[in-house]
NUMIKOL-715020 format. One record per residue (C-alpha): x negated, y, z negated; residue in three letters. Coordinates in Angstrom, 1 decimal. Example, Ala and Ser with C-alpha at 12.3 -4.5 7.8 and 13.67 -1.06 7.14 Angstrom:
xx -12.3&yy -4.5&zz -7.8&type ALA
xx -13.7&yy -1.1&zz -7.1&type SER
This chain:
xx 149.1&yy -172.4&zz -50.2&type MET
xx 145.9&yy -172.6&zz -48.0&type SER
xx 144.3&yy -175.4&zz -49.9&type GLY
xx 142.4&yy -176.3&zz -53.1&type PRO
xx 139.7&yy -173.7&zz -52.6&type VAL
xx 142.0&yy -170.7&zz -52.4&type SER
xx 144.2&yy -172.0&zz -55.3&type THR
xx 141.1&yy -172.6&zz -57.5&type PHE
xx 139.9&yy -169.1&zz -56.7&type GLY
xx 143.3&yy -167.6&zz -57.7&type LEU
xx 143.1&yy -169.5&zz -61.0&type LEU
xx 139.7&yy -168.1&zz -61.6&type CYS
xx 141.0&yy -164.6&zz -60.9&type CYS
xx 143.8&yy -165.0&zz -63.4&type LEU
xx 141.4&yy -166.3&zz -66.0&type LEU
xx 139.2&yy -163.1&zz -65.5&type ILE
xx 142.3&yy -161.0&zz -65.9&type LEU
xx 143.1&yy -162.8&zz -69.1&type ALA
xx 139.6&yy -162.5&zz -70.5&type LEU
xx 139.6&yy -158.8&zz -69.6&type GLY
xx 142.0&yy -158.3&zz -72.5&type ASP
xx 139.5&yy -159.7&zz -75.0&type VAL
xx 138.3&yy -156.2&zz -76.2&type PRO
xx 141.8&yy -155.3&zz -77.1&type ARG
xx 142.4&yy -158.5&zz -79.1&type ALA
xx 141.7&yy -158.8&zz -82.7&type HIS
xx 138.5&yy -160.6&zz -83.7&type ALA
xx 138.9&yy -164.3&zz -84.2&type GLY
xx 141.7&yy -164.6&zz -81.7&type GLU
xx 139.4&yy -166.1&zz -79.1&type TRP
xx 137.6&yy -169.4&zz -80.0&type ARG
xx 135.2&yy -171.4&zz -78.0&type LEU
xx 133.6&yy -174.7&zz -79.1&type ARG
xx 131.3&yy -176.8&zz -76.9&type PRO
xx 130.6&yy -180.3&zz -78.0&type SER
xx 128.4&yy -183.2&zz -77.2&type LEU
xx 128.9&yy -186.9&zz -78.2&type GLY
xx 127.2&yy -190.2&zz -77.7&type VAL
xx 129.0&yy -193.5&zz -78.1&type THR
xx 127.5&yy -197.0&zz -78.2&type GLN
xx 130.1&yy -199.7&zz -77.6&type ARG
xx 130.2&yy -203.5&zz -77.4&type TYR
xx 133.0&yy -205.2&zz -75.5&type SER
xx 133.6&yy -209.0&zz -75.3&type ASP
xx 135.5&yy -208.7&zz -72.0&type ASN
xx 134.5&yy -205.5&zz -70.2&type VAL
xx 136.2&yy -206.4&zz -66.9&type ASN
xx 139.5&yy -207.2&zz -68.5&type ALA
xx 139.2&yy -210.7&zz -67.0&type ALA
xx 141.5&yy -213.7&zz -67.7&type PRO
xx 140.4&yy -216.4&zz -70.2&type SER
xx 137.3&yy -218.2&zz -69.0&type GLY
xx 136.0&yy -215.4&zz -66.9&type ALA
xx 135.1&yy -212.9&zz -69.6&type GLU
xx 131.9&yy -210.9&zz -69.5&type GLN
xx 130.5&yy -209.2&zz -72.6&type SER
xx 128.7&yy -205.9&zz -72.3&type GLU
xx 127.0&yy -203.0&zz -74.1&type PHE
xx 128.2&yy -199.7&zz -72.9&type ILE
xx 126.7&yy -196.2&zz -73.5&type THR
xx 128.8&yy -193.2&zz -72.9&type SER
xx 127.7&yy -189.5&zz -73.1&type ILE
xx 130.5&yy -187.0&zz -73.5&type ASN
xx 130.1&yy -183.2&zz -72.9&type THR
xx 133.2&yy -181.1&zz -73.7&type GLY
xx 134.5&yy -177.7&zz -74.5&type VAL
xx 137.6&yy -176.4&zz -76.2&type SER
xx 138.9&yy -172.9&zz -75.7&type LEU
xx 141.9&yy -171.1&zz -77.3&type ALA
xx 142.7&yy -167.5&zz -77.3&type GLY
xx 145.2&yy -164.7&zz -77.1&type GLN
xx 144.5&yy -161.2&zz -75.8&type GLY
xx 146.8&yy -158.3&zz -75.3&type GLY
xx 148.6&yy -159.9&zz -72.4&type ARG
xx 147.2&yy -163.3&zz -72.1&type ALA
xx 147.3&yy -166.7&zz -73.8&type ASN
xx 144.7&yy -169.4&zz -72.8&type VAL
xx 144.2&yy -172.9&zz -74.1&type ARG
xx 141.9&yy -175.5&zz -72.5&type ALA
xx 140.2&yy -178.8&zz -73.4&type ASN
xx 137.7&yy -180.4&zz -71.1&type TYR
xx 135.5&yy -183.5&zz -71.4&type ASN
xx 133.2&yy -185.3&zz -69.0&type ALA
xx 132.8&yy -188.9&zz -70.0&type GLN
xx 129.7&yy -190.6&zz -68.4&type SER
xx 129.6&yy -194.4&zz -68.7&type TYR
xx 126.4&yy -196.5&zz -68.4&type TYR
xx 126.9&yy -200.3&zz -68.2&type PHE
xx 123.7&yy -202.0&zz -69.3&type LEU
xx 124.1&yy -205.5&zz -68.1&type GLY
xx 127.1&yy -206.0&zz -65.7&type SER
xx 127.5&yy -205.3&zz -62.0&type GLU
xx 129.9&yy -202.5&zz -62.6&type ARG
xx 128.8&yy -199.1&zz -61.3&type ASP
xx 128.0&yy -196.3&zz -63.7&type ASN
xx 130.7&yy -193.6&zz -63.5&type ARG
xx 131.9&yy -190.2&zz -64.8&type VAL
xx 135.5&yy -189.5&zz -65.7&type THR
xx 136.8&yy -186.0&zz -66.1&type HIS
xx 139.5&yy -185.1&zz -68.6&type PHE
xx 141.1&yy -181.6&zz -68.5&type LEU
xx 144.2&yy -180.0&zz -70.0&type SER
xx 144.4&yy -176.3&zz -69.5&type SER
xx 147.0&yy -173.5&zz -69.4&type GLY
xx 147.1&yy -169.8&zz -68.9&type LEU
xx 150.0&yy -167.4&zz -69.4&type GLN
xx 149.5&yy -163.7&zz -68.4&type THR
xx 151.7&yy -160.6&zz -68.5&type GLU
xx 150.6&yy -158.6&zz -65.5&type ILE
xx 153.2&yy -155.9&zz -65.7&type ILE
xx 154.7&yy -155.4&zz -69.2&type ARG
xx 158.2&yy -156.9&zz -69.6&type ASN
xx 158.4&yy -157.4&zz -65.8&type LEU
xx 155.8&yy -159.6&zz -64.0&type PHE
xx 154.2&yy -162.7&zz -65.4&type PHE
xx 151.9&yy -165.4&zz -64.0&type VAL
xx 151.4&yy -168.9&zz -65.5&type ASP
xx 148.7&yy -171.3&zz -64.3&type ALA
xx 147.5&yy -174.7&zz -65.4&type ASN
xx 145.3&yy -177.6&zz -64.3&type ALA
xx 145.0&yy -181.2&zz -65.5&type THR
xx 142.6&yy -184.1&zz -64.8&type MET
xx 143.0&yy -187.6&zz -66.1&type ALA
xx 143.3&yy -191.2&zz -65.0&type PRO
xx 146.7&yy -192.8&zz -64.6&type THR
xx 148.3&yy -196.1&zz -63.6&type LEU
xx 149.1&yy -197.1&zz -60.0&type ILE
xx 151.4&yy -200.1&zz -60.4&type ASN
xx 154.0&yy -200.5&zz -63.1&type ASN
xx 153.4&yy -204.2&zz -63.7&type THR
xx 149.7&yy -204.4&zz -62.9&type GLY
xx 147.0&yy -204.7&zz -65.5&type ARG
xx 147.1&yy -201.8&zz -67.9&type ILE
xx 145.0&yy -200.4&zz -70.8&type THR
xx 144.7&yy -197.1&zz -72.7&type ASN
xx 140.9&yy -197.5&zz -73.0&type GLN
xx 138.9&yy -195.8&zz -70.2&type ASN
xx 135.8&yy -198.1&zz -70.3&type TYR
xx 137.8&yy -201.3&zz -69.4&type LEU
xx 137.6&yy -202.5&zz -65.8&type GLY
xx 141.1&yy -202.2&zz -64.3&type ILE
xx 139.8&yy -200.1&zz -61.3&type ASP
xx 142.3&yy -201.6&zz -58.9&type GLN
xx 145.2&yy -200.3&zz -61.0&type ASN
xx 143.8&yy -196.9&zz -62.1&type ARG
xx 143.8&yy -193.6&zz -60.2&type ALA
xx 142.1&yy -190.3&zz -61.0&type ASN
xx 144.6&yy -187.5&zz -60.8&type VAL
xx 144.0&yy -183.8&zz -60.3&type LEU
xx 146.9&yy -181.3&zz -60.8&type ASN
xx 146.6&yy -177.5&zz -60.4&type TYR
xx 149.0&yy -174.7&zz -59.6&type GLY
xx 150.4&yy -171.3&zz -60.6&type PHE
xx 153.8&yy -169.8&zz -61.1&type THR
xx 154.6&yy -166.0&zz -60.7&type PRO
xx 157.7&yy -164.9&zz -62.6&type ARG
xx 159.8&yy -161.8&zz -62.5&type LEU
xx 162.2&yy -160.7&zz -65.3&type GLN
xx 164.5&yy -157.7&zz -65.5&type HIS
xx 167.1&yy -156.8&zz -68.1&type ARG
xx 170.2&yy -154.9&zz -67.1&type PHE
xx 170.6&yy -153.3&zz -70.5&type GLY
xx 172.7&yy -155.6&zz -72.8&type SER
xx 174.8&yy -156.9&zz -69.9&type TRP
xx 172.6&yy -159.4&zz -68.2&type ALA
xx 169.0&yy -160.7&zz -67.6&type THR
xx 167.7&yy -161.7&zz -64.1&type ALA
xx 164.7&yy -164.0&zz -63.7&type THR
xx 163.0&yy -165.4&zz -60.6&type ALA
xx 160.0&yy -167.6&zz -60.1&type SER
xx 158.1&yy -169.5&zz -57.5&type ALA
xx 155.8&yy -172.4&zz -58.3&type SER
xx 153.0&yy -173.8&zz -56.1&type PHE
xx 151.2&yy -176.9&zz -57.1&type ARG
xx 148.9&yy -179.6&zz -55.6&type ASP
xx 148.6&yy -183.1&zz -56.9&type THR
xx 145.8&yy -185.5&zz -55.8&type THR
xx 145.6&yy -189.2&zz -56.9&type ALA
xx 142.7&yy -191.3&zz -55.7&type SER
xx 141.6&yy -194.8&zz -56.6&type ARG
xx 139.0&yy -194.8&zz -59.4&type GLU
xx 136.8&yy -197.3&zz -57.4&type ASP
xx 137.2&yy -195.3&zz -54.1&type ASP
xx 137.3&yy -191.6&zz -54.7&type ASN
xx 136.4&yy -191.0&zz -51.1&type GLU
xx 139.3&yy -193.0&zz -49.8&type GLY
xx 142.8&yy -191.8&zz -48.7&type PRO
xx 145.0&yy -190.2&zz -51.3&type ASN
xx 147.5&yy -192.5&zz -53.0&type LEU
xx 151.3&yy -192.2&zz -53.2&type ALA
xx 152.4&yy -189.3&zz -55.3&type GLY
xx 149.7&yy -187.0&zz -53.9&type SER
xx 151.0&yy -183.9&zz -52.1&type GLY
xx 152.1&yy -180.3&zz -52.3&type ASN
xx 155.0&yy -178.9&zz -54.4&type ASN
xx 156.8&yy -175.6&zz -54.0&type SER
xx 159.6&yy -174.8&zz -56.4&type ASN
xx 161.8&yy -171.7&zz -56.3&type TYR
xx 164.2&yy -170.7&zz -59.1&type ASN
xx 166.6&yy -167.7&zz -59.6&type ALA
xx 168.9&yy -167.1&zz -62.6&type ARG
xx 171.3&yy -164.4&zz -63.6&type LEU
xx 172.5&yy -164.8&zz -67.2&type ALA
xx 174.8&yy -162.8&zz -69.5&type SER
xx 173.2&yy -160.5&zz -72.1&type GLY
xx 173.7&yy -159.7&zz -75.8&type ARG
xx 177.0&yy -157.9&zz -75.0&type ARG
xx 178.7&yy -161.3&zz -74.4&type PHE
xx 179.0&yy -162.9&zz -77.8&type THR
xx 181.8&yy -165.5&zz -77.8&type SER
xx 181.7&yy -166.1&zz -74.0&type PHE
xx 178.6&yy -166.4&zz -72.0&type ASP
xx 177.8&yy -167.2&zz -68.4&type TRP
xx 174.9&yy -167.9&zz -66.0&type ALA
xx 174.3&yy -168.5&zz -62.3&type VAL
xx 171.4&yy -170.8&zz -61.4&type ASP
xx 169.7&yy -171.7&zz -58.1&type PHE
xx 166.7&yy -174.0&zz -57.7&type SER
xx 164.9&yy -175.5&zz -54.8&type GLU
xx 162.2&yy -178.2&zz -55.3&type ARG
xx 160.2&yy -179.3&zz -52.2&type SER
xx 157.5&yy -181.9&zz -51.9&type PHE
xx 155.3&yy -183.0&zz -49.0&type THR
xx 153.5&yy -186.3&zz -49.4&type ALA
xx 149.8&yy -186.5&zz -48.3&type ASP
xx 149.8&yy -190.2&zz -47.6&type SER
xx 153.0&yy -190.5&zz -45.5&type SER
xx 153.8&yy -187.0&zz -44.5&type GLY
xx 157.3&yy -187.4&zz -45.7&type GLU
xx 159.1&yy -184.3&zz -47.0&type GLU
xx 161.9&yy -184.0&zz -49.6&type SER
xx 163.9&yy -181.0&zz -50.7&type THR
xx 166.2&yy -180.9&zz -53.7&type LEU
xx 168.6&yy -178.0&zz -54.1&type ARG
xx 170.9&yy -177.2&zz -56.9&type ASN
xx 173.3&yy -174.2&zz -57.4&type THR
xx 175.3&yy -174.0&zz -60.6&type GLN
xx 177.8&yy -171.7&zz -62.4&type LEU
xx 177.5&yy -172.3&zz -66.2&type GLN
xx 180.1&yy -171.1&zz -68.7&type LEU
xx 179.9&yy -171.3&zz -72.5&type GLY
xx 182.2&yy -170.5&zz -75.3&type TYR
xx 181.2&yy -170.2&zz -79.0&type ARG
xx 184.3&yy -170.6&zz -81.3&type PRO
xx 182.0&yy -170.2&zz -84.4&type ASN
xx 178.4&yy -170.0&zz -85.3&type ARG
xx 177.9&yy -173.7&zz -85.5&type LYS
xx 179.5&yy -174.9&zz -82.2&type LEU
xx 179.0&yy -174.0&zz -78.6&type ARG
xx 181.0&yy -175.5&zz -75.7&type LEU
xx 179.4&yy -175.8&zz -72.3&type ASN
xx 180.5&yy -176.5&zz -68.8&type SER
xx 179.1&yy -176.2&zz -65.3&type SER
xx 180.2&yy -176.6&zz -61.7&type VAL
xx 178.0&yy -176.5&zz -58.6&type GLY
xx 176.6&yy -178.1&zz -55.5&type VAL
xx 173.5&yy -180.3&zz -55.3&type GLU
xx 171.6&yy -182.0&zz -52.4&type SER
xx 168.8&yy -184.5&zz -51.9&type ASN
xx 167.3&yy -184.1&zz -48.4&type ASP
xx 164.7&yy -186.8&zz -48.9&type PHE
xx 164.1&yy -188.3&zz -45.4&type VAL
xx 164.2&yy -191.9&zz -46.7&type GLY
xx 167.4&yy -191.5&zz -48.7&type ASN
xx 169.7&yy -194.5&zz -48.1&type ARG
xx 172.2&yy -194.0&zz -50.9&type ARG
xx 174.4&yy -191.6&zz -49.0&type ASN
xx 174.1&yy -189.1&zz -51.9&type ASN
xx 172.3&yy -186.3&zz -50.1&type ASN
xx 174.9&yy -183.6&zz -51.1&type GLY
xx 178.0&yy -183.2&zz -53.1&type SER
xx 179.7&yy -181.1&zz -55.8&type GLY
xx 178.6&yy -181.5&zz -59.4&type THR
xx 180.2&yy -180.8&zz -62.8&type TRP
xx 179.5&yy -181.3&zz -66.4&type SER
xx 181.0&yy -180.6&zz -69.8&type VAL
xx 179.2&yy -180.7&zz -73.2&type GLY
xx 178.6&yy -179.1&zz -76.5&type ALA
xx 175.8&yy -177.9&zz -78.9&type ASN
xx 176.4&yy -178.4&zz -82.6&type TYR
xx 174.2&yy -176.9&zz -85.4&type ASN
xx 175.8&yy -177.9&zz -88.7&type PRO
xx 172.7&yy -176.6&zz -90.6&type THR
xx 169.6&yy -174.6&zz -89.6&type PRO
xx 167.6&yy -177.8&zz -89.7&type ARG
xx 170.0&yy -179.9&zz -87.5&type THR
xx 170.7&yy -179.7&zz -83.8&type ASN
xx 173.0&yy -182.0&zz -81.7&type LEU
xx 173.6&yy -181.4&zz -78.0&type ALA
xx 175.1&yy -183.6&zz -75.3&type GLY
xx 176.8&yy -183.5&zz -71.9&type SER
xx 178.7&yy -185.7&zz -69.5&type TYR
xx 179.3&yy -185.1&zz -65.8&type GLY
xx 178.8&yy -186.2&zz -62.2&type ARG
xx 176.0&yy -185.6&zz -59.7&type ARG
xx 175.3&yy -187.1&zz -56.2&type PRO
xx 173.9&yy -190.3&zz -57.7&type PHE
xx 176.9&yy -190.9&zz -59.9&type GLY
xx 178.0&yy -190.3&zz -63.5&type GLU
xx 175.3&yy -188.7&zz -65.6&type THR
xx 174.7&yy -188.2&zz -69.4&type LYS
xx 172.2&yy -186.1&zz -71.3&type ASN
xx 171.7&yy -185.5&zz -75.0&type PHE
xx 169.3&yy -184.1&zz -77.5&type ASP
xx 169.1&yy -184.3&zz -81.3&type PHE
xx 166.8&yy -183.2&zz -84.0&type SER
xx 166.7&yy -183.0&zz -87.8&type HIS
xx 164.1&yy -181.7&zz -90.2&type ARG
xx 163.8&yy -183.2&zz -93.7&type PHE
xx 161.5&yy -181.9&zz -96.4&type ARG
xx 158.7&yy -184.3&zz -95.4&type ARG
xx 159.9&yy -185.7&zz -92.1&type ALA
xx 161.3&yy -184.7&zz -88.7&type VAL
xx 163.1&yy -186.7&zz -86.1&type ILE
xx 163.7&yy -185.8&zz -82.5&type ASN
xx 165.4&yy -187.6&zz -79.6&type GLY
xx 166.6&yy -187.1&zz -76.1&type SER
xx 168.0&yy -188.8&zz -73.0&type TYR
xx 167.7&yy -187.3&zz -69.5&type ARG
xx 168.9&yy -188.3&zz -66.0&type GLU
xx 167.6&yy -186.3&zz -63.0&type ASP
xx 166.1&yy -186.5&zz -59.6&type TYR
xx 162.3&yy -186.6&zz -59.9&type ARG
xx 159.1&yy -187.3&zz -57.9&type THR
xx 155.9&yy -188.9&zz -59.0&type THR
xx 154.1&yy -185.6&zz -58.5&type SER
xx 156.3&yy -183.9&zz -61.0&type GLU
xx 155.8&yy -186.8&zz -63.6&type ILE
xx 152.0&yy -186.6&zz -63.2&type LEU
xx 152.1&yy -182.8&zz -63.7&type GLN
xx 153.7&yy -183.3&zz -67.1&type GLU
xx 151.2&yy -185.9&zz -68.4&type GLN
xx 149.1&yy -184.7&zz -71.4&type GLN
xx 145.8&yy -186.3&zz -72.2&type ILE
xx 145.2&yy -184.3&zz -75.4&type TYR
xx 147.6&yy -183.6&zz -78.3&type ARG
xx 149.4&yy -180.2&zz -78.1&type THR
xx 151.7&yy -180.6&zz -81.2&type VAL
xx 151.3&yy -182.2&zz -84.6&type ASP
xx 153.5&yy -184.9&zz -86.2&type GLU
xx 156.2&yy -182.3&zz -86.9&type PHE
xx 156.3&yy -181.1&zz -83.3&type GLY
xx 154.6&yy -177.8&zz -84.2&type GLN
xx 152.1&yy -176.4&zz -81.7&type PRO
xx 148.4&yy -177.0&zz -82.7&type LEU
xx 146.8&yy -173.7&zz -83.6&type GLU
xx 143.3&yy -175.0&zz -84.2&type GLU
xx 140.8&yy -176.3&zz -81.7&type LEU
xx 140.8&yy -180.0&zz -81.1&type LEU
xx 138.5&yy -182.0&zz -83.3&type ASP
xx 135.4&yy -183.2&zz -81.3&type PRO
xx 136.2&yy -186.8&zz -82.1&type THR
xx 139.5&yy -186.4&zz -80.3&type GLU
xx 137.9&yy -184.7&zz -77.3&type LEU
xx 135.2&yy -187.4&zz -77.0&type VAL
xx 137.3&yy -190.5&zz -76.7&type ASP
xx 140.9&yy -189.8&zz -75.7&type PRO
xx 143.5&yy -192.6&zz -75.2&type GLU
xx 144.7&yy -192.7&zz -71.6&type LEU
xx 148.3&yy -191.9&zz -70.7&type PRO
xx 150.1&yy -195.1&zz -69.8&type ILE
xx 153.8&yy -194.2&zz -69.9&type ASN
xx 154.2&yy -193.5&zz -66.2&type ASN
xx 155.7&yy -196.1&zz -63.8&type LEU
xx 154.4&yy -196.9&zz -60.2&type SER
xx 153.1&yy -194.1&zz -58.0&type LEU
xx 155.5&yy -193.5&zz -55.1&type THR
xx 156.3&yy -190.9&zz -52.4&type ASP
xx 160.1&yy -191.6&zz -52.9&type ASP
xx 162.5&yy -189.3&zz -54.6&type VAL
xx 163.9&yy -191.4&zz -57.5&type PHE
xx 166.5&yy -191.2&zz -60.2&type ILE
xx 164.8&yy -190.9&zz -63.5&type SER
xx 166.4&yy -192.1&zz -66.7&type ARG
xx 164.3&yy -191.4&zz -69.8&type ASN
xx 165.1&yy -192.0&zz -73.5&type PHE
xx 162.7&yy -191.1&zz -76.3&type GLN
xx 162.6&yy -190.8&zz -80.1&type VAL
xx 159.8&yy -189.4&zz -82.2&type SER
xx 159.6&yy -189.5&zz -86.0&type ILE
xx 156.9&yy -187.6&zz -88.0&type GLY
xx 156.5&yy -188.2&zz -91.8&type TYR
xx 154.0&yy -186.9&zz -94.4&type ARG
xx 153.7&yy -188.2&zz -97.9&type TYR
xx 150.9&yy -187.1&zz -100.1&type ARG
xx 147.8&yy -187.5&zz -98.0&type LEU
xx 149.3&yy -189.8&zz -95.4&type ASN
xx 150.6&yy -188.7&zz -92.0&type SER
xx 152.7&yy -191.0&zz -89.9&type TYR
xx 154.2&yy -190.7&zz -86.4&type SER
xx 156.4&yy -193.2&zz -84.5&type LEU
xx 157.4&yy -192.8&zz -80.9&type GLY
xx 159.9&yy -195.0&zz -79.0&type ILE
xx 160.6&yy -194.6&zz -75.3&type PHE
xx 162.4&yy -196.2&zz -72.4&type ARG
xx 161.7&yy -195.0&zz -68.8&type SER
xx 163.4&yy -196.1&zz -65.7&type GLU
xx 163.1&yy -194.9&zz -62.1&type GLN
xx 165.5&yy -196.0&zz -59.3&type GLU
xx 164.3&yy -195.3&zz -55.7&type SER
xx 166.7&yy -193.4&zz -53.5&type SER
xx 165.1&yy -195.2&zz -50.5&type ARG
xx 165.3&yy -198.9&zz -51.5&type THR
xx 167.3&yy -198.7&zz -54.8&type GLU
xx 164.5&yy -200.8&zz -56.4&type ASN
xx 164.4&yy -200.1&zz -60.2&type THR
xx 161.4&yy -200.2&zz -62.5&type GLU
xx 161.4&yy -199.7&zz -66.2&type GLU
xx 159.0&yy -199.5&zz -69.2&type ALA
xx 159.8&yy -199.8&zz -72.9&type LEU
xx 157.3&yy -199.0&zz -75.6&type GLY
xx 156.5&yy -197.9&zz -79.1&type THR
xx 153.6&yy -195.8&zz -80.4&type ASN
xx 152.6&yy -195.8&zz -84.1&type PHE
xx 149.9&yy -193.6&zz -85.6&type ARG
xx 148.7&yy -193.2&zz -89.2&type TRP
xx 145.9&yy -191.0&zz -90.7&type SER
xx 144.7&yy -190.3&zz -94.2&type ARG
xx 141.7&yy -188.5&zz -95.6&type PRO
xx 139.9&yy -190.9&zz -98.0&type ILE
xx 137.4&yy -188.4&zz -99.2&type SER
xx 136.5&yy -184.7&zz -98.6&type PRO
xx 134.3&yy -185.9&zz -95.8&type ARG
xx 136.0&yy -188.9&zz -94.3&type SER
xx 139.2&yy -189.7&zz -92.5&type MET
xx 140.8&yy -193.1&zz -91.7&type ALA
xx 143.3&yy -193.6&zz -88.8&type SER
xx 145.2&yy -196.3&zz -87.0&type LEU
xx 146.9&yy -196.4&zz -83.6&type SER
xx 149.2&yy -199.2&zz -82.4&type ILE
xx 150.8&yy -199.2&zz -78.9&type VAL
xx 153.2&yy -201.8&zz -77.7&type ARG
xx 154.8&yy -201.9&zz -74.2&type GLN
xx 156.9&yy -204.1&zz -72.0&type GLU
xx 157.2&yy -203.4&zz -68.3&type ARG
xx 159.6&yy -204.8&zz -65.6&type ARG
xx 159.8&yy -204.1&zz -61.9&type GLY
xx 161.9&yy -205.1&zz -58.9&type SER
xx 159.3&yy -204.2&zz -56.3&type ALA
xx 156.8&yy -206.5&zz -58.0&type ARG
xx 158.6&yy -209.5&zz -59.6&type ARG
xx 158.0&yy -210.4&zz -63.2&type GLY
xx 157.2&yy -208.5&zz -66.3&type SER
xx 154.1&yy -207.4&zz -68.3&type LEU
xx 153.7&yy -207.1&zz -72.1&type GLN
xx 150.8&yy -205.0&zz -73.5&type ALA
xx 149.4&yy -204.5&zz -77.0&type LEU
xx 146.7&yy -202.1&zz -78.1&type PHE
xx 145.4&yy -201.7&zz -81.7&type ILE
xx 142.7&yy -199.1&zz -82.6&type SER
xx 141.6&yy -198.4&zz -86.2&type PRO
xx 138.9&yy -195.7&zz -86.8&type ARG
xx 136.9&yy -194.2&zz -89.6&type LEU
xx 135.4&yy -190.7&zz -89.2&type THR
xx 132.8&yy -189.3&zz -91.5&type TYR
xx 131.6&yy -185.6&zz -91.5&type ARG
xx 127.8&yy -185.7&zz -91.8&type LEU
xx 127.5&yy -181.9&zz -91.8&type GLY
xx 129.2&yy -178.7&zz -90.7&type GLN
xx 128.9&yy -179.5&zz -87.0&type HIS
xx 128.1&yy -183.3&zz -87.0&type VAL
xx 130.6&yy -186.2&zz -87.1&type ASN
xx 130.1&yy -189.9&zz -87.1&type MET
xx 132.9&yy -192.3&zz -86.3&type SER
xx 133.2&yy -196.1&zz -86.2&type PHE
xx 136.1&yy -197.8&zz -84.3&type GLY
xx 137.5&yy -201.1&zz -83.3&type TYR
xx 139.9&yy -201.8&zz -80.5&type SER
xx 142.0&yy -204.8&zz -79.4&type TYR
xx 143.6&yy -204.9&zz -76.0&type SER
xx 146.0&yy -207.6&zz -74.7&type GLU
xx 148.0&yy -208.1&zz -71.5&type ASN
xx 150.5&yy -210.9&zz -71.0&type SER
xx 152.4&yy -211.3&zz -67.7&type SER
xx 155.0&yy -213.8&zz -66.4&type ASP
xx 152.7&yy -215.0&zz -63.7&type THR
xx 149.5&yy -215.0&zz -65.7&type GLY
xx 147.8&yy -213.0&zz -63.0&type GLU
xx 147.1&yy -210.0&zz -65.3&type PHE
xx 146.5&yy -211.8&zz -68.6&type ASP
xx 143.5&yy -210.8&zz -70.7&type PHE
xx 142.3&yy -210.2&zz -74.2&type GLN
xx 139.5&yy -207.9&zz -75.3&type GLU
xx 137.8&yy -206.8&zz -78.5&type ASN
xx 135.4&yy -204.0&zz -78.8&type SER
xx 133.5&yy -202.1&zz -81.5&type ALA
xx 132.0&yy -198.6&zz -81.1&type ALA
xx 130.0&yy -196.0&zz -83.0&type ALA
xx 130.1&yy -192.3&zz -82.0&type THR
xx 127.9&yy -189.4&zz -83.0&type LEU
xx 129.3&yy -186.0&zz -82.0&type SER
xx 128.1&yy -182.5&zz -82.4&type TYR
xx 130.2&yy -179.3&zz -82.2&type ALA
xx 128.2&yy -176.2&zz -81.4&type PHE
């Protein structure tokens, strides 16, 4: 990787290759929708200040965005972008522009052999786990908010040895940059750096029915911008599976894993690994999977479950793994990619979603350390008549391999929507979180409530009215605040 310019140029070349397939695609497979929105908002505490220091403010925001989705002969592209320009009419806060981007490109360069994936994201994120937080972009928590840019590409090779085996190999190169929102010209924050990941896999083919096998190798390297520290995670595994019947599959693995992080103080930089587990599918709508084993950081457990009812779906998972902040930031999504039932969204985003997205606030503190990540999450989607409900529950924990400090966040996310007429839609979002950290003593509780009413004025024009309530409560009282705001938005989709 020779830097952001060459990487951005490569992404553009890949996009040109993808768009070159447009003439071979069927009409209607490529969709482009620019949009423009204007929001007028009133906030009674625009700087998220503690009681007695509140400052009210009228805020105007202008949003220019574009959504793109398409599929050509050998390419699949999806992108959503929005530039949100804020103008504060009476306070001392500087006017600013925030960029939101979520994009992905998959191309098949040589049929059935060589593939290239590329993506880029831009969005604000949190800096400290127990600092002041909010999912509203206009609120002034600049000292605890960073602007993050991620971009990279992954070339992949795949070859089938008849029905005996399939070989795959990939190399991923990514760059992550996090800078303070109030000091974009300053030094990069923790979590910024370059990633290079290499993976190779040889797996059994269709000829193996009851027994199957695979050999995996992976190497994940990260070089931090702020400290210059390097970390390399390597993992080699032999995986064996046995399927006694169509509903049950038994799994096992043995291998070697190492964590060569320069600051590692846990004496766990390399050892053998093993795991045993099973996948159980009692019905086509139910899946249960779990494993137990040992890795350099100790005993480890993982599980997944899902079940689909006629009107509802439930999914859950628990994961333990070595991770870095850069990897976590690469996975953040600012815009929805699936519906309440976990199905990929086929249509372009509604302009009202593009104009005023909720910020991602599930990450913990930014750090250059390699840490042990333990994540539990459950999501439930339900539809009844005209109502759509979704409920998410999560618990995230990261334990530093340098200091053994542990941070955690627990939260719930509830969303409801319902059309109340052929032209209008009502929705409600409630987010509740509790955060604890050992690096910074104490805990923080946060609550965000946002009802909204959207009305379609015409084929391309939407009007929405919204209210939001934000609250932080900390043990020390340092980050306490309450804020109410009301907003009206007019958006036009070209």
